[in-house]
C-alpha positions as CSV (number, residue, x, y, z in Angstrom):
1,X,28.1,23.9,25.4
2,X,25.9,21.8,23.1
3,X,28.9,21.3,20.7
4,X,31.1,20.2,23.6
5,X,28.5,17.7,24.8
6,X,27.7,16.4,21.2
7,X,30.6,13.9,21.1
8,X,29.5,12.4,24.5
9,X,25.9,12.2,23.4
10,X,26.9,10.7,20.1
11,X,29.1,8.1,21.8
12,X,26.4,7.3,24.4
13,X,23.8,7.0,21.7
14,X,26.0,4.7,19.5
15,X,26.9,2.5,22.5
16,X,23.3,2.3,23.5
17,X,22.2,1.4,20.0
18,X,25.0,-1.2,19.5
19,X,24.5,-2.7,22.9
20,X,20.8,-3.1,22.5
21,X,21.1,-4.4,19.0
22,X,23.7,-7.0,20.1
23,X,21.6,-8.0,23.1
24,X,18.4,-8.1,21.0
25,X,20.1,-10.4,18.5
26,X,21.5,-12.6,21.3
27,X,18.1,-12.9,23.0
28,X,16.4,-13.7,19.7
29,X,19.0,-16.4,18.9
30,X,18.8,-17.9,22.4
31,X,15.0,-17.9,22.4
32,X,14.9,-19.6,19.0
33,X,17.5,-22.1,20.0
34,X,15.6,-23.0,23.1
35,X,12.3,-23.4,21.2
36,X,14.1,-25.7,18.7
37,X,15.5,-27.7,21.6
38,X,12.0,-28.1,23.1
39,X,10.6,-29.1,19.7
40,X,13.4,-31.7,19.2
41,X,12.7,-33.1,22.7
42,X,9.0,-33.3,22.0
43,X,9.7,-35.1,18.7
44,X,12.0,-37.5,20.6
45,X,9.2,-38.2,23.1
46,X,6.9,-39.0,20.2
47,X,9.5,-41.2,18.6
48,X,10.1,-43.1,21.9
49,X,6.3,-43.6,22.3
50,X,6.1,-44.9,18.7
51,X,8.9,-47.4,19.4
52,X,7.2,-48.6,22.6
53,X,3.9,-49.2,20.7
54,X,5.9,-51.0,18.0
55,X,7.4,-53.2,20.6
56,X,4.0,-53.9,22.3
57,X,2.4,-54.7,18.9
58,X,4.8,-57.7,18.6
59,X,3.5,-59.4,21.7
60,X,1.4,-62.6,20.8
61,X,-1.3,-61.9,23.3
62,X,-1.8,-58.4,21.9
63,X,-1.8,-59.6,18.3
64,X,-4.3,-62.3,19.2
65,X,-6.4,-59.7,21.1
66,X,-6.5,-62.0,24.1
67,X,-8.1,-59.8,26.8
68,X,-6.6,-61.6,29.8
69,X,-3.1,-62.0,28.5
70,X,-3.1,-58.6,26.9
71,X,-4.1,-56.9,30.2
72,X,-1.3,-58.5,32.2
73,X,1.3,-57.7,29.5
74,X,0.2,-54.0,29.2
75,X,0.4,-53.6,33.0
76,X,4.0,-54.7,32.9
77,X,4.8,-52.4,30.0
78,X,3.1,-49.4,31.8
79,X,5.2,-50.0,34.9
80,X,8.4,-49.8,32.8
81,X,7.1,-46.5,31.1
82,X,5.9,-44.2,33.9
83,X,5.5,-41.3,31.5
84,X,2.7,-43.2,29.8
85,X,-0.5,-43.1,31.8
86,X,-2.2,-46.0,30.0
87,X,-1.8,-48.5,27.2
88,X,-4.9,-49.7,25.5
89,X,-6.0,-51.9,22.7
90,X,-9.4,-51.3,20.9
91,X,-11.2,-52.7,18.0
92,X,-11.7,-50.7,14.8
93,X,-15.2,-49.8,16.0
94,X,-13.6,-48.2,19.2
95,X,-14.7,-50.8,21.8
96,X,-11.9,-51.5,24.3
97,X,-10.4,-55.0,24.4
98,X,-7.8,-54.5,27.1
99,X,-5.8,-51.8,28.8
100,X,-3.1,-51.4,31.4
101,X,-5.6,-50.5,34.1
102,X,-7.6,-53.7,33.8
103,X,-10.8,-52.3,32.4
104,X,-13.4,-54.9,31.3
105,X,-13.6,-55.6,27.5
106,X,-16.3,-53.4,26.0
107,X,-16.6,-51.3,29.1
108,X,-16.0,-48.1,27.1
109,X,-15.5,-46.9,23.5
110,X,-13.0,-44.5,22.0
111,X,-14.7,-44.3,18.6
112,X,-15.2,-40.6,19.0
113,X,-11.6,-39.8,19.8
114,X,-9.6,-37.9,17.2
115,X,-6.6,-40.2,17.4
116,X,-8.8,-43.3,16.8
117,X,-10.5,-41.9,13.8
118,X,-7.2,-40.8,12.3
119,X,-5.6,-44.2,12.7
120,X,-8.6,-45.9,11.1
121,X,-8.6,-43.4,8.3
122,X,-4.9,-43.1,7.7
123,X,-3.7,-46.5,8.8
124,X,-0.5,-45.1,10.3
125,X,1.1,-43.9,13.5
126,X,-0.5,-40.6,14.7
127,X,-0.4,-38.1,17.5
128,X,-3.8,-37.1,18.9
129,X,-4.9,-34.0,20.7
130,X,-5.5,-32.9,24.3
131,X,-7.9,-35.2,26.3
132,X,-8.9,-35.5,29.9
133,X,-8.6,-39.3,30.3
134,X,-11.9,-41.2,30.7
135,X,-10.3,-43.9,32.9
136,X,-7.3,-42.1,34.3
137,X,-8.9,-38.7,34.9
138,X,-5.6,-37.1,34.0
139,X,-4.6,-34.7,31.2
140,X,-3.1,-36.8,28.5
141,X,-1.9,-36.8,24.9
142,X,-2.6,-40.0,22.9
143,X,-0.2,-41.7,20.4
144,X,-1.7,-44.5,18.4
145,X,-0.9,-47.0,15.7
146,X,-2.8,-49.7,13.8
147,X,-2.5,-53.3,14.9
148,X,-2.1,-55.8,12.1
149,X,-2.5,-59.6,12.0
150,X,-0.2,-62.1,10.4
151,X,-1.8,-61.4,7.0
152,X,-1.1,-57.6,7.3
153,X,-4.8,-56.7,7.8
154,X,-5.6,-53.9,10.3
155,X,-7.6,-55.5,13.2
156,X,-7.4,-53.0,15.9
157,X,-5.9,-49.7,17.3
158,X,-3.0,-49.8,19.9
159,X,-2.7,-46.5,21.8
160,X,-0.6,-45.0,24.6
161,X,-1.6,-41.9,26.6
162,X,1.3,-39.6,27.5
163,X,0.9,-37.9,30.9
164,X,1.0,-34.2,30.2
165,X,2.2,-33.5,33.8
166,X,5.2,-35.6,33.1
167,X,5.8,-33.9,29.8
168,X,5.6,-30.5,31.4
169,X,8.4,-31.4,33.9
170,X,10.4,-33.2,31.3
171,X,10.5,-30.2,28.8
172,X,11.4,-27.7,31.5
173,X,14.9,-29.0,31.5
174,X,15.4,-27.3,28.1
175,X,14.5,-23.8,29.5
176,X,17.9,-22.4,30.3
177,X,16.7,-19.1,31.8
178,X,14.4,-18.8,34.9
179,X,12.3,-16.0,33.2
180,X,11.5,-18.2,30.1
181,X,7.9,-19.2,29.4
182,X,6.8,-22.3,27.4
183,X,3.6,-22.9,25.6
184,X,2.8,-26.0,23.4
185,X,-0.4,-26.2,21.5
186,X,-1.6,-29.3,19.6
187,X,-3.0,-29.4,16.1
188,X,-6.4,-28.4,17.4
189,X,-4.9,-25.2,19.0
190,X,-5.4,-26.6,22.5
191,X,-2.7,-25.8,25.1
192,X,-1.1,-29.1,26.3
193,X,1.9,-27.6,28.1
194,X,2.2,-24.2,29.7
195,X,4.9,-22.9,32.0
196,X,4.5,-21.0,34.2
197,X,0.8,-20.8,35.4
198,X,0.0,-24.1,33.5
199,X,-2.8,-25.1,35.9
200,X,-5.0,-22.4,34.6
201,X,-4.3,-22.7,30.8
202,X,-3.7,-26.4,30.0
203,X,-6.7,-27.8,28.2
204,X,-7.9,-24.3,27.0
205,X,-7.9,-23.1,23.4
206,X,-5.3,-20.6,22.2
207,X,-7.2,-17.3,21.5
208,X,-8.2,-17.0,17.9
209,X,-6.3,-13.7,17.4
210,X,-3.1,-15.3,18.7
211,X,-3.6,-18.3,16.5
212,X,-4.3,-16.2,13.4
213,X,-1.0,-14.3,13.9
214,X,0.8,-17.6,14.6
215,X,-0.4,-19.2,11.4
216,X,0.2,-16.0,9.4
217,X,3.8,-15.5,10.5
218,X,4.8,-19.1,10.8
219,X,8.0,-20.2,12.4
220,X,10.4,-17.4,13.6
221,X,10.9,-14.8,16.3
222,X,8.7,-11.8,17.1
223,X,8.1,-9.4,20.0
224,X,4.6,-9.5,21.5
225,X,2.7,-9.5,24.8
226,X,2.5,-12.9,26.5
227,X,-0.4,-14.4,28.4
228,X,0.7,-12.5,31.5
229,X,0.6,-9.2,29.6
230,X,4.4,-8.7,29.8
231,X,6.3,-7.9,26.6
232,X,8.2,-11.0,25.5
233,X,10.5,-12.2,22.7
234,X,8.6,-15.1,21.3
235,X,10.0,-17.9,19.2
236,X,7.6,-20.3,17.3
237,X,8.6,-23.6,15.8
238,X,7.1,-26.9,14.6
239,X,8.4,-30.2,15.9
240,X,9.3,-32.8,13.4
241,X,7.7,-36.2,12.9
242,X,4.2,-37.1,14.1
243,X,4.1,-34.0,16.3
244,X,4.6,-31.6,13.3
245,X,1.0,-30.4,13.6
246,X,1.7,-28.8,17.0
247,X,3.2,-25.5,17.9
248,X,6.1,-24.8,20.4
249,X,6.3,-21.2,21.6
250,X,9.2,-20.1,23.9
251,X,9.1,-16.6,25.4
252,X,11.8,-14.5,27.1
253,X,10.8,-11.6,29.3
254,X,12.2,-8.6,27.4
255,X,12.6,-6.4,30.5
256,X,14.6,-9.1,32.3
257,X,16.8,-9.7,29.3
258,X,17.7,-6.0,29.1
259,X,18.1,-5.3,32.8
260,X,21.9,-4.8,32.7
261,X,21.6,-2.8,29.5
262,X,19.0,-0.5,31.1
263,X,21.3,-0.1,34.2
264,X,24.2,0.9,32.0
265,X,22.0,3.4,30.2
266,X,20.9,5.0,33.4
267,X,24.5,5.4,34.6
268,X,25.5,7.0,31.3
269,X,22.5,9.4,31.5
270,X,23.4,10.4,35.0
271,X,27.0,11.2,34.0
272,X,25.8,13.2,31.0
273,X,23.3,15.2,33.1
274,X,26.1,16.0,35.6
275,X,28.4,17.2,32.8
276,X,25.6,19.2,31.3
277,X,24.9,21.0,34.6
278,X,28.6,21.9,35.0
279,X,28.9,23.1,31.4
280,X,25.7,25.2,31.8
281,X,27.1,26.9,34.9
282,X,30.3,27.8,33.1
283,X,28.4,29.0,30.0
284,X,26.2,31.3,32.1
285,X,29.2,32.9,33.9
286,X,31.3,33.4,30.8
287,X,28.3,34.5,28.7
288,X,27.5,37.4,31.0
289,X,30.9,39.0,30.3
290,X,31.8,37.9,26.8
291,X,28.4,37.8,25.2
292,X,25.7,39.7,27.0
293,X,27.4,43.1,27.1
294,X,28.3,43.4,23.4
295,X,25.0,41.8,22.6
296,X,23.1,44.6,24.4
297,X,24.9,47.2,22.1
298,X,23.8,45.2,19.1
299,X,20.2,45.2,20.4
300,X,20.1,48.9,20.9
301,X,21.3,49.6,17.4
302,X,18.9,47.0,15.9
303,X,16.0,48.7,17.9
304,X,16.9,52.1,16.3
305,X,16.9,50.5,12.8
306,X,13.6,48.9,13.5
307,X,12.0,52.3,14.2
308,X,13.4,53.6,10.9
309,X,16.5,55.3,12.1
310,X,19.1,53.9,9.7
311,X,21.6,56.5,10.7
312,X,22.2,54.7,14.1
313,X,25.5,52.9,14.4
314,X,26.9,50.2,16.8
315,X,30.4,51.7,16.9
316,X,32.3,48.7,18.4
317,X,36.0,48.7,17.8
318,X,36.8,45.4,19.5
319,X,38.8,42.9,17.4
320,X,36.8,39.8,18.5
321,X,33.8,38.3,16.7
322,X,31.3,40.8,18.1
323,X,33.5,43.7,17.0
324,X,33.7,42.4,13.5
325,X,30.0,41.7,13.5
326,X,29.3,45.3,14.6
327,X,31.4,46.7,11.8
328,X,29.5,44.6,9.2
329,X,26.2,45.6,10.6
330,X,27.1,49.3,10.5
331,X,28.1,48.8,6.8
332,X,24.8,47.1,6.3
333,X,22.9,50.0,7.7
334,X,24.6,52.3,5.2
335,X,23.7,49.9,2.4
336,X,20.0,49.9,3.5
337,X,19.9,53.7,3.3
338,X,21.0,53.5,-0.3
339,X,18.6,50.7,-1.1
340,X,15.6,52.6,0.3
341,X,15.4,54.6,-2.9
342,X,15.8,51.5,-5.0
343,X,12.9,50.0,-3.1
344,X,10.5,52.7,-4.2
345,X,11.3,51.9,-7.8
346,X,10.6,48.2,-7.1
347,X,7.2,49.2,-5.7
348,X,6.3,51.1,-8.8
349,X,7.2,48.1,-11.0
350,X,5.1,45.9,-8.7
351,X,2.1,48.0,-9.4
352,X,2.6,47.5,-13.1
353,X,2.6,43.8,-12.6
354,X,-0.6,44.0,-10.6
355,X,-2.2,45.9,-13.5
356,X,-1.2,43.0,-15.8
357,X,-2.7,40.5,-13.4
358,X,-6.0,42.4,-13.4
359,X,-6.0,42.4,-17.2
360,X,-5.4,38.6,-17.3
361,X,-8.3,38.1,-14.8
362,X,-10.6,40.1,-17.1
363,X,-9.5,37.9,-20.0
364,X,-10.3,34.7,-18.0
365,X,-13.7,36.2,-17.0
366,X,-14.5,36.7,-20.7
367,X,-13.6,33.1,-21.6
368,X,-15.7,31.7,-18.8
369,X,-18.7,33.8,-19.9
370,X,-18.3,32.5,-23.4
371,X,-18.2,28.9,-22.1
372,X,-21.3,29.4,-20.0
373,X,-23.1,30.9,-23.0
374,X,-22.2,27.8,-25.0
375,X,-23.6,25.5,-22.3
376,X,-26.7,27.7,-22.0
377,X,-27.3,27.4,-25.8
378,X,-26.9,23.6,-25.6
379,X,-29.3,23.3,-22.7
380,X,-31.9,25.5,-24.4
381,X,-31.8,23.6,-27.6
382,X,-31.7,20.1,-26.0
383,X,-34.5,20.8,-23.6
384,X,-37.0,20.8,-26.5
385,X,-36.3,17.2,-27.5
386,X,-37.0,15.2,-24.3
387,X,-34.9,12.4,-23.0
388,X,-33.0,11.7,-26.3
389,X,-32.0,15.4,-26.6
390,X,-31.0,15.3,-22.9
391,X,-28.5,12.5,-23.7
392,X,-27.1,14.7,-26.5
393,X,-26.8,17.6,-24.1
394,X,-24.9,15.4,-21.7
395,X,-22.6,14.3,-24.5
396,X,-22.0,17.8,-25.7
397,X,-21.2,19.0,-22.2
398,X,-18.8,16.1,-21.7
399,X,-17.1,17.1,-24.9
400,X,-16.8,20.6,-23.7
401,X,-15.4,19.2,-20.4
402,X,-12.7,17.3,-22.2
403,X,-11.4,20.3,-24.1
404,X,-11.5,22.3,-20.8
405,X,-9.4,19.6,-19.2
406,X,-6.8,19.9,-22.0
407,X,-6.7,23.7,-21.6
408,X,-6.6,23.6,-17.8
409,X,-3.5,21.3,-18.0
410,X,-1.5,24.0,-19.7
411,X,-3.0,27.0,-17.8
412,X,-5.4,27.8,-20.7
413,X,-2.5,28.6,-23.0
414,X,-3.8,26.2,-25.6
415,X,-3.6,22.4,-26.5
416,X,-2.2,20.2,-29.3
417,X,-4.7,19.5,-32.1
418,X,-3.8,15.8,-32.1
419,X,-4.9,15.5,-28.4
420,X,-8.2,17.3,-29.2
421,X,-8.9,14.8,-32.0
422,X,-8.0,11.8,-30.0
423,X,-10.0,13.0,-27.0
424,X,-13.2,12.9,-29.2
425,X,-12.6,9.9,-31.5
426,X,-10.8,7.7,-28.9
427,X,-13.9,6.2,-27.2
428,X,-15.2,5.1,-30.6
429,X,-12.2,3.1,-31.8
430,X,-13.4,-0.4,-32.5
431,X,-10.3,-1.7,-34.2
432,X,-7.0,-0.6,-35.7
433,X,-8.5,0.7,-39.0
434,X,-12.0,2.0,-38.3
435,X,-10.8,5.5,-37.3
436,X,-7.7,6.9,-38.9
437,X,-6.1,10.2,-37.9
438,X,-3.1,11.8,-39.6
439,X,-1.6,15.3,-39.5
440,X,1.3,17.4,-38.3
441,X,1.8,18.5,-34.7
442,X,-0.2,21.7,-34.3
443,X,-0.6,23.7,-31.1
444,X,-3.9,25.6,-31.0
445,X,-5.0,28.6,-28.9
446,X,-7.8,28.1,-26.3
447,X,-10.5,29.6,-28.6
448,X,-9.7,27.1,-31.4
449,X,-9.6,24.2,-29.0
450,X,-13.1,24.8,-27.7
451,X,-14.7,25.4,-31.1
452,X,-13.0,22.5,-32.9
453,X,-13.6,20.2,-29.9
454,X,-17.4,20.8,-30.1
455,X,-17.4,20.4,-33.9
456,X,-15.5,17.1,-33.8
457,X,-17.9,15.9,-31.1
458,X,-20.9,16.6,-33.3
459,X,-19.3,14.8,-36.3
460,X,-18.2,11.7,-34.3
461,X,-21.6,11.4,-32.6
462,X,-23.4,11.6,-35.9
463,X,-21.0,9.0,-37.4
464,X,-21.7,6.6,-34.5
465,X,-25.5,7.0,-34.7
466,X,-26.2,7.4,-38.4
467,X,-22.9,7.4,-40.3
468,X,-19.9,5.1,-41.0
469,X,-19.4,4.0,-37.4
470,X,-22.9,2.6,-37.2
471,X,-21.8,-0.1,-39.6
472,X,-19.2,-2.8,-38.9
473,X,-17.5,-2.1,-42.2
474,X,-17.5,1.7,-41.9
475,X,-14.4,3.8,-41.6
476,X,-13.7,7.4,-40.6
477,X,-10.6,9.3,-41.7
478,X,-9.6,12.6,-40.1
479,X,-6.6,14.4,-41.6
480,X,-5.4,18.0,-41.2
481,X,-2.6,20.2,-42.5
482,X,-1.5,23.8,-42.6
483,X,-2.0,25.8,-45.8
484,X,-0.8,29.3,-46.7
485,X,-3.1,31.6,-48.5
486,X,-2.3,34.1,-51.2
487,X,-2.0,36.8,-48.5
488,X,0.6,34.7,-46.6
489,X,-1.8,34.0,-43.8
490,X,-1.6,30.5,-42.3
491,X,-4.8,28.5,-42.1
492,X,-5.7,25.1,-40.6
493,X,-7.4,22.7,-43.0
494,X,-9.3,19.7,-41.4
495,X,-10.8,17.0,-43.7
496,X,-13.4,14.6,-42.2
497,X,-14.2,11.7,-44.6
498,X,-16.6,8.8,-43.8
499,X,-16.8,5.6,-46.0
500,X,-18.2,2.1,-45.9
501,X,-21.3,3.0,-43.9
502,X,-25.0,3.3,-44.7
503,X,-26.2,5.2,-47.8
504,X,-26.1,8.9,-46.9
505,X,-29.1,11.2,-47.8
506,X,-29.1,15.0,-47.5
507,X,-31.3,16.0,-44.5
508,X,-34.4,17.9,-45.2
509,X,-33.8,20.4,-42.4
510,X,-30.8,21.9,-40.6
511,X,-30.5,20.4,-37.1
512,X,-29.0,21.8,-34.0
513,X,-25.7,19.9,-34.7
514,X,-25.3,21.7,-38.0
515,X,-26.1,25.0,-36.4
516,X,-23.6,24.3,-33.6
517,X,-20.9,23.6,-36.2
518,X,-21.7,26.8,-38.1
519,X,-21.6,28.8,-34.9
520,X,-18.3,27.2,-33.8
521,X,-16.5,27.6,-37.1
522,X,-17.9,30.7,-38.8
523,X,-18.8,33.0,-35.9
524,X,-16.3,31.9,-33.3
525,X,-13.2,31.2,-35.5
526,X,-14.1,33.3,-38.5
527,X,-13.6,30.2,-40.7
528,X,-15.5,28.2,-43.3
529,X,-16.8,24.7,-43.6
530,X,-18.4,22.4,-46.1
531,X,-20.8,19.4,-45.5
532,X,-20.9,17.1,-48.5
533,X,-23.7,14.5,-48.1
534,X,-22.3,12.1,-50.8
535,X,-24.1,8.7,-50.9
536,X,-20.9,6.9,-50.1
537,X,-20.3,8.8,-46.9
538,X,-20.4,12.2,-45.3
539,X,-17.4,14.6,-45.9
540,X,-16.8,17.7,-43.9
541,X,-14.0,20.2,-44.8
542,X,-13.1,22.9,-42.3
543,X,-10.8,25.8,-42.8
544,X,-10.0,28.3,-40.0
545,X,-7.3,31.0,-39.8
546,X,-4.3,30.7,-37.5
547,X,-2.9,33.9,-36.0
548,X,0.8,34.3,-35.6
549,X,2.4,32.6,-32.6
550,X,-0.4,30.1,-31.9
551,X,0.6,27.2,-34.2
552,X,3.9,25.3,-34.6
553,X,4.5,22.9,-37.5
554,X,7.3,21.6,-39.8
555,X,7.9,23.5,-43.0
556,X,7.1,20.3,-45.0
557,X,3.6,20.4,-43.6
558,X,2.7,23.8,-45.1
559,X,0.7,23.6,-48.4
560,X,-0.8,26.2,-50.7
561,X,-4.1,27.7,-50.2
562,X,-5.3,27.9,-53.8
563,X,-8.4,25.7,-54.2
564,X,-7.7,24.0,-51.0
565,X,-11.4,23.9,-49.8
566,X,-14.9,24.6,-50.9
567,X,-16.3,27.3,-48.7
568,X,-19.7,27.7,-47.2
569,X,-19.7,31.3,-48.0
570,X,-17.5,33.5,-50.3
571,X,-14.4,35.1,-48.8
572,X,-15.0,38.7,-47.9
């Protein structure tokens, strides 16, 4: 039934997706086109007002700042331009000279108005921001330009106040859909035009959150909730010219735009639901005869097999799908009987694997105990020396942690010697030649990694505090190679050489660092080491045995063991 309905569901889903995608693109394009039309219309209104002010500025009474003649002239101009609530001429200090309403010279001042300050500062035509007119008492938007005398000097400010009520009705002509909303905000984020419900929002500030999103996303189309809470497709654009600082936002009600699409979707779903009900009824009736009866026989046989009776058989001889399935299941039951004996053998082998896991756990426990014993010895020795020894303890534990990290990365199977060396000397590299390391690629077992890591940490710490690395001209060279002794046993030879540092003197007593090196090399690895306190720099030679399978190297890296190192004790 589901397979039969799948094509219808797929077609309905595709049509729904395609229709909604097409409608969404059309609504977005239409909304953006409407917003651009409104922005162009607003820019044209600003340009028309600029032309009117340019025309007024040429009048002799205006240029002469004749209060009586200027007043009469501005009244005539205002009657010819009903969209402009008032024309006014003011001095640079803001005092009124004349206006189209006949106000007395000096009766009020516009020095604090934004448009007046901008004209005085920029000396060009500007668009102001929302104002409730002092004289007219109406919501207006000022446009202003400088007035210049015959010599080209700016002598005053000529302004025209655009009636926002007229602008609201004028711009509604660009809204082609009845459900379209319009919001225009000036450069100060104050709403100057709002449709619908403009009476409650004109003159109010755009909420900070909306303005932040508007400035962040800039011009374009987005889907968001409008002022009325309904989800809308919103298009935001900037007008051109003097009005470029304002924002024009046109919104389309998304539910209204998709009304016919939603209706088509409901019709399609009703038809699919009716087809599903009919198909379900047919499936139930046919399933009782063609599926349920043979299925009951399969269940009875499966129940017997579940209880352990693998001798039970389905015994169906039909030639349909259930008959063939019954024959295969009967054959499977016979195969399971044969496999039962094989399963017992598998269980026995599983027990052997479990024993091996237990052995590995014991080995891991032994390594952890050795590590804890090392930390305990470090703590016991360092606690005797106060704060300075405490810092050494911290450094030794960190060195132990680095080697543990290397081992944990490869499941404690070992680590490359080069990474062990770099892990200890890396933090002390002050330049390309102060610390030099060289040697073949050698993989060490876990026991060698821990012991050599602690030894290298003691050597590099001593070099940084007292040896070659404590001097700017000092140098440390760490080299290693594989040597083969007379018995054919492979051994690792590490040569630590310091030079260019302070004069070296042999210590009068054996410190904890020396004892730690001895414990790591001799007792832990059954190897040998030599500390040569030459006046030119400390040299330490370490030789430890490598057991078969733990190290890999090129045949060219293998040397001879005769006379390779000076040992701290004779070979037993």
